[in-house]
C-alpha positions as CSV (number, residue, x, y, z in Angstrom):
1,M,-27.1,233.8,130.4
2,T,-24.2,231.2,131.7
3,T,-21.9,231.7,134.5
4,S,-18.5,234.1,133.6
5,E,-14.8,233.0,134.0
6,D,-14.4,235.5,135.8
7,F,-17.1,234.9,138.5
8,L,-16.3,231.4,138.5
9,T,-12.6,232.2,139.7
10,Y,-13.5,234.7,141.7
11,V,-15.7,231.7,143.4
12,L,-13.0,229.8,143.7
13,D,-10.6,232.4,145.0
14,Q,-12.8,232.7,147.6
15,L,-12.4,229.3,149.0
16,Q,-9.1,228.5,148.8
17,Q,-8.6,228.1,152.4
18,W,-10.5,224.8,150.9
19,S,-8.5,223.0,148.5
20,D,-10.2,220.5,147.2
21,V,-13.2,222.3,145.7
22,Y,-14.0,221.2,142.6
23,T,-16.3,222.2,139.8
24,K,-18.6,220.5,137.7
25,R,-21.3,221.7,134.9
26,I,-24.4,220.5,136.1
27,F,-28.1,222.3,135.6
28,G,-26.8,224.0,133.2
29,G,-24.6,226.0,136.0
30,I,-21.8,225.3,137.6
31,G,-21.8,222.9,141.2
32,L,-19.2,223.6,143.5
33,Y,-17.9,219.9,144.7
34,Y,-15.7,218.8,147.8
35,K,-14.9,215.7,148.3
36,G,-17.5,214.1,146.2
37,L,-20.4,216.1,147.4
38,M,-22.3,219.0,146.0
39,F,-22.5,222.3,148.7
40,G,-23.4,224.4,146.0
41,L,-24.1,226.0,142.6
42,I,-23.0,228.6,140.4
43,Y,-26.1,229.6,138.3
44,N,-25.7,233.2,136.0
45,D,-22.8,234.6,138.3
46,V,-25.4,234.2,141.0
47,V,-24.0,231.4,144.5
48,A,-26.5,229.5,146.2
49,L,-25.4,227.2,149.1
50,K,-27.5,224.1,150.2
51,I,-29.6,224.7,152.7
52,D,-31.7,222.7,155.5
53,D,-33.1,223.3,159.0
54,T,-30.2,224.2,160.4
55,N,-29.0,227.0,158.5
56,K,-32.2,228.3,156.4
57,K,-33.1,231.0,159.0
58,K,-30.1,232.9,158.5
59,Y,-29.8,233.0,154.7
60,I,-33.9,234.5,155.1
61,D,-33.0,236.9,157.6
62,A,-30.3,237.7,155.6
63,G,-32.9,238.2,152.4
64,E,-31.8,235.6,150.1
65,E,-34.2,233.2,148.5
66,P,-34.0,229.8,146.5
67,I,-31.7,230.3,143.4
68,K,-33.8,230.3,140.7
69,I,-32.3,228.4,137.1
70,F,-33.3,227.5,133.6
71,K,-35.1,229.8,131.3
72,N,-38.8,229.8,133.2
73,K,-36.5,230.4,137.0
74,T,-37.5,227.4,138.5
75,P,-36.3,227.9,141.9
76,L,-34.5,225.2,143.6
77,P,-35.8,225.5,147.1
78,S,-32.5,222.9,148.5
79,Y,-30.0,225.5,147.5
80,Y,-29.8,229.9,148.4
81,T,-28.8,232.6,147.5
82,V,-25.7,233.8,149.5
83,P,-25.8,237.4,150.5
84,S,-23.0,239.6,148.5
85,V,-21.4,240.7,151.7
86,I,-21.2,237.2,152.8
87,L,-19.8,235.9,149.0
88,E,-17.7,239.9,150.1
89,D,-15.0,237.9,153.4
90,A,-13.8,234.8,152.3
91,Q,-13.8,233.5,155.5
92,D,-17.3,234.0,156.2
93,F,-18.4,232.5,153.0
94,T,-15.6,229.4,153.3
95,N,-17.7,228.8,157.3
96,W,-20.9,229.4,155.4
97,A,-19.6,226.9,152.4
98,Q,-18.9,224.3,155.1
99,E,-22.3,224.7,157.0
100,S,-23.5,223.3,153.0
101,Y,-20.2,220.7,153.0
102,N,-21.7,219.1,156.2
103,I,-25.2,218.9,155.1
104,Q,-24.2,217.0,152.7
105,L,-22.0,215.0,154.7
106,K,-25.1,213.7,157.5
107,K,-27.3,212.8,154.7
108,I,-24.7,209.9,153.6
109,T,-23.6,209.0,157.4
110,I,-27.4,208.7,158.4
C-alpha cells in the first residue's frame, strides 16, 4: 500500500503555516522536510514525526508508537505516529512538527 495523493494533500494543507515544507520519496514512503531537514514521514497514509527524549513521552501518553514501515512492518523507533486529534488541528500539528524539526536542527548544531 502507498500513500494516497488525497492524504498527502491533506497533510500538506495542515502544515500550510510552514510555506517551505516539501516532500521527497524515502523508505517507500514520503519524507516531510523543512529547510533541508526531514522532520516527518508518511507511510501508508500514516504520519509520524521525529522524536527524542524531549517529546517521546507525550506520544507514548497519547497511545502512539513507532511507525511501522516496509512489508515486514519494521518499527522505526525515532519516528512516532501522530495522534489523529493532533493531525486534525493544523496549529497543533504544526507545533508538533516544529518540535520535530528542532530535534533535527539540534543535531546539526551540536
